[in-house]
C-alpha positions in Angstrom: 2.4 -17.7 -4.7 0.3 -14.3 -6.0 -3.4 -12.8 -5.3 -5.8 -14.5 -7.3 -7.5 -11.9 -9.8 -10.6 -11.6 -7.5 -8.2 -11.0 -4.9 -6.1 -8.6 -6.8 -9.3 -6.2 -7.4 -10.6 -6.4 -3.1 -6.7 -5.1 -2.7 -6.5 -2.4 -5.3 -10.2 -1.6 -3.9 -8.5 -0.6 -1.1 -5.7 1.9 -2.5 -6.4 5.4 -2.5 -5.1 9.0 -2.6 -7.1 11.7 -0.7 -5.6 14.3 -2.1 -2.7 15.4 -4.6 -0.6 18.4 -5.0 0.8 17.9 -9.0 3.0 20.2 -12.0 4.5 19.3 -15.1 8.3 19.8 -15.3 10.1 21.3 -18.3 13.9 20.7 -17.7 16.8 21.1 -20.2 20.5 19.7 -19.5 22.0 19.9 -17.3 19.7 20.0 -14.6 19.4 18.3 -11.3 16.4 18.2 -8.8 16.5 16.3 -5.0 13.4 15.7 -2.6 13.6 15.4 1.3 11.9 12.7 2.8 8.4 13.6 2.7 5.0 12.2 4.3 3.5 12.1 0.8 3.1 9.0 -1.9 5.1 10.5 -4.5 4.4 9.8 -8.4 6.7 10.6 -11.4 5.7 9.7 -15.0 8.3 10.4 -17.8 6.6 11.9 -20.1 10.1 12.9 -22.4 13.0 11.1 -21.2 15.5 9.9 -20.2 15.7 11.2 -16.5 18.3 9.9 -14.1 16.9 8.8 -10.6 18.5 7.9 -7.6 16.7 6.8 -4.3 17.8 4.5 -0.9 21.3 3.5 -2.9 19.2 2.6 -6.2 20.3 4.3 -9.7 18.7 4.2 -13.4 17.7 5.7 -16.0 14.3 6.0 -16.9 12.9 6.9 -20.4 9.2 7.9 -21.7 6.4 6.1 -20.6 8.4 4.9 -17.4 7.1 5.6 -13.8 8.0 5.7 -10.2 6.3 5.4 -7.7 8.0 6.1 -3.7 4.6 4.9 -1.2 6.7 6.5 1.1 7.5 10.0 0.2 11.5 8.2 0.5 14.4 11.1 -0.4 15.6 11.0 -3.7 17.1 12.5 -6.7 16.5 13.4 -10.3 18.8 14.9 -12.9 19.6 15.2 -16.3 22.3 12.6 -16.0 24.5 10.6 -13.4 27.3 13.3 -13.4 25.2 16.3 -12.7 26.1 17.6 -8.8 24.2 20.7 -8.9 20.4 19.9 -7.7 17.9 21.8 -5.9 15.4 21.6 -4.0 12.3 20.1 -5.9 10.3 21.9 -3.3 11.3 25.0 -4.2 10.6 25.2 -8.0 7.6 23.8 -7.1 6.5 26.9 -5.0 7.6 29.2 -7.2 4.6 30.7 -8.1 0.7 29.8 -5.9 -1.5 28.8 -9.0 1.5 27.8 -11.3 1.4 23.8 -12.5 3.8 24.1 -15.2 7.7 24.8 -14.0 10.8 25.3 -16.3 14.5 24.1 -14.6 17.6 23.7 -16.1 20.0 24.7 -18.9 20.0 24.7 -22.6 20.5 21.6 -24.0 18.2 18.3 -24.3 14.8 18.8 -23.0 13.0 16.2 -20.9 9.1 16.8 -19.7 7.7 15.0 -16.5 4.5 15.0 -14.5 5.0 15.0 -10.7 2.4 14.3 -8.4 2.6 14.5 -4.4 -0.1 12.5 -2.9 -2.0 11.8 0.8 -3.2 8.3 1.5 -6.5 8.0 2.5 -6.1 6.5 5.9 -7.8 3.1 5.6 -5.1 2.7 2.5 -2.1 4.1 4.5 -2.4 1.6 7.2 -3.6 -1.1 5.4 -1.9 -1.0 1.6 0.8 1.5 2.1 2.9 -0.2 4.8 2.8 -3.5 2.5 5.2 -1.4 0.2 8.8 -0.9 -0.4 10.2 2.3 -0.7 10.3 3.0 -4.5 8.4 0.5 -7.2 9.7 1.2 -10.4 7.1 0.6 -13.4 8.8 0.3 -17.0 6.2 1.4 -20.4 7.1 -2.0 -21.4 5.0 -3.2 -18.2 2.6 -1.0 -18.7 2.3 -1.1 -22.4 -1.3 -3.4 -22.5 -2.9 -0.3 -20.5 -3.8 2.7 -22.5 -5.0 4.6 -19.3 -1.4 5.6 -18.4 -1.1 7.6 -21.1 -4.6 9.1 -20.9 -4.1 10.1 -17.4 -0.9 11.6 -18.4 -2.1 13.5 -21.1 -5.1 14.9 -18.5 -2.9 16.0 -16.0 -0.5 17.8 -18.2 -4.1 19.8 -19.9 -4.9 20.6 -16.1 -1.5 22.1 -15.4 -1.1 24.1 -18.6 -5.0 25.1 -17.9 -6.3 24.9 -14.4 -9.6 24.8 -13.6 -11.7 25.8 -10.4 -11.9 21.9 -10.5 -8.3 20.5 -10.9 -7.8 19.2 -8.3 -10.4 16.7 -7.8 -10.0 15.7 -11.0 -6.3 15.8 -11.1 -6.5 13.7 -7.4 -8.7 10.9 -9.7 -6.3 10.7 -12.1 -3.1 9.9 -9.7 -5.6 7.4 -8.2 -5.9 5.9 -11.6 -2.0 5.9 -12.0 -2.2 4.4 -8.7 -4.1 1.3 -9.7 -2.1 0.9 -13.0 1.2 0.7 -11.1 0.0 -1.6 -8.4 -1.6 -4.0 -11.3 1.7 -3.7 -13.0 3.2 -4.8 -9.1 1.6 -7.2 -8.2 2.8 -9.3 -11.3 6.4 -8.5 -11.1 8.7 -11.6 -9.4 10.7 -8.9 -7.7 8.0 -7.9 -5.5 6.3 -9.9 -2.6 3.6 -10.7 -3.2 0.4 -8.7 -1.4 -2.8 -10.4 -0.3 -6.1 -8.8 0.9 -5.9 -11.3 4.4 -2.3 -9.2 5.1 -3.9 -5.9 3.8 -6.7 -6.2 6.5 -4.7 -8.2 8.7 -4.7 -5.5 11.5 -8.3 -5.1 13.4 -7.3 -1.1 13.5 -6.5 -1.5 9.4 -10.8 -3.0 9.3 -11.9 -0.3 11.2 -10.1 2.3 9.1 -12.1 0.6 6.4 -14.9 0.5 8.0 -15.1 3.9 8.8 -13.9 5.3 5.4 -16.1 3.1 3.4 -19.2 4.1 5.4 -18.6 7.6 6.5 -22.0 8.8 6.6 -23.0 6.0 9.5 -22.9 7.3 13.0 -19.8 5.3 14.0 -18.5 5.2 17.6 -15.4 3.8 19.4 -17.8 1.8 21.0 -19.3 0.1 17.8 -16.3 -0.3 15.9 -14.7 -1.9 18.7 -17.2 -4.3 18.8 -17.3 -4.6 14.6 -13.6 -5.6 15.2 -13.9 -8.0 17.7 -11.7 -6.2 20.4 -12.8 -4.7 23.6 -13.0 -0.7 24.3 -9.6 -0.4 26.1 -7.8 -2.5 23.8 -9.3 -0.9 20.7 -9.0 2.9 21.9 -5.3 1.7 22.9 -4.4 0.3 19.7 -6.2 2.9 17.3 -4.1 5.6 19.0 -1.0 3.4 18.4 -1.8 3.4 14.8 -3.3 6.6 13.9 -2.1 8.9 16.7 -5.3 10.1 17.8 -8.2 8.1 20.0 -11.0 6.9 18.5 -13.1 9.6 19.0 -10.7 12.5 18.0 -10.3 10.8 14.8 -13.9 10.1 14.1 -14.6 14.3 15.0 -11.7 14.9 12.8 -13.4 12.6 9.6 -16.6 14.7 10.5 -14.8 18.0 9.9 -13.1 16.9 7.2 -16.3 16.0 5.2 -17.8 19.4 5.9 -14.9 21.1 4.4 -15.1 19.1 1.6 -18.8 20.0 1.6 -18.0 23.6 1.7 -15.1 23.8 -0.8 -17.2 21.6 -3.4 -21.0 22.5 -3.2 -23.0 25.9 -2.0 -24.3 24.3 1.5 -25.1 26.8 4.0 -23.4 26.5 7.5 -26.3 24.8 8.9 -26.2 22.3 6.3 -22.4 21.7 6.4 -22.6 21.5 10.5 -25.6 19.0 10.2 -23.4 16.5 7.7 -20.5 16.8 10.3 -23.2 15.5 13.1 -23.4 19.3 14.9 -26.3 20.2 16.2 -24.9 23.4 17.5 -23.9 26.1 14.8 -21.6 27.5 17.0 -20.1 24.1 18.4 -19.2 23.2 15.1 -17.5 26.3 14.1 -15.5 26.0 17.5 -14.7 22.5 16.6 -14.3 23.8 12.7 -11.3 27.0 13.9 -9.7 24.7 16.1 -9.3 21.8 13.4 -8.3 24.4 11.0 -7.3 27.3 12.0 -10.0 29.2 10.3 -13.7 29.5 10.8 -15.9 27.5 7.8 -16.6 31.3 5.9 -13.3 32.2 5.9 -11.7 28.5 4.9 -14.3 27.9 2.4 -13.3 31.3 0.8 -9.2 29.9 1.1 -10.1 27.0 -0.3 -12.0 28.0 -3.5 -9.6 31.1 -4.0 -6.9 28.3 -4.0 -8.9 25.9 -6.5 -8.7 29.0 -8.5 -5.0 29.0 -8.4 -5.9 32.8 -7.0 -3.3 32.2 -3.7 
């Protein structure tokens, strides 16, 4: 049995990306690219096809309007046809020039175009949603024919790629979150995808703790308070939390506060004292020390680099 409408809405509200790297690829036959397994969620939107796709033993021809979603960043290959042998690393193509978001590849034959994005899961979503998804989800244009949002989102992503702005990063991430919602909405209705439910997604107490942290990030959470809220002893909570995230509750909470401060430094004019306050630090020197240990640069240097990256200068 598949989730009822209200349950689907609750489930979709848990799924989100924290950040996205993107590009638009113009390719001409013959062409081929391959991507190794990577710790990103991958989405491709085919603008002009056909595109040959291979992953985990599966292979098929994609047409304009189709979407590919690789929740776990599985190894895969894209090409102009099944008989193309040579394949360049996709990561090499997308890194040719910093600040460039439109990439040309291949020979002089038939042209195709696709939008490509690599997204970082929000930690709560990764624990609660991503772990339940298969290696690859293919959504055909027929599956999303009733939604105008996908084509609009892809068009807007292409506009950002062709004329990048200082705020293109957060804008494109929001658009990829829209694509994620549309993909999962279509996938949940597909008969060949195992049913997902809110009960499954929130079955682990650690997943619930992460959702508490991310849905109310401004609250002064502690490990003890989170353990109490999810019904675990302090020792059991700490052990299970570290197994799930790789960090102790205290280290994870500190990292989230520093990430929040980094976002504020990048996206606003808040001064150092204000950023330190948002991160829960009363001492600016202590904040600077912790920030540099996390990001490898002082808050001022990181802000300069982050803003230059947004503007495509680095």
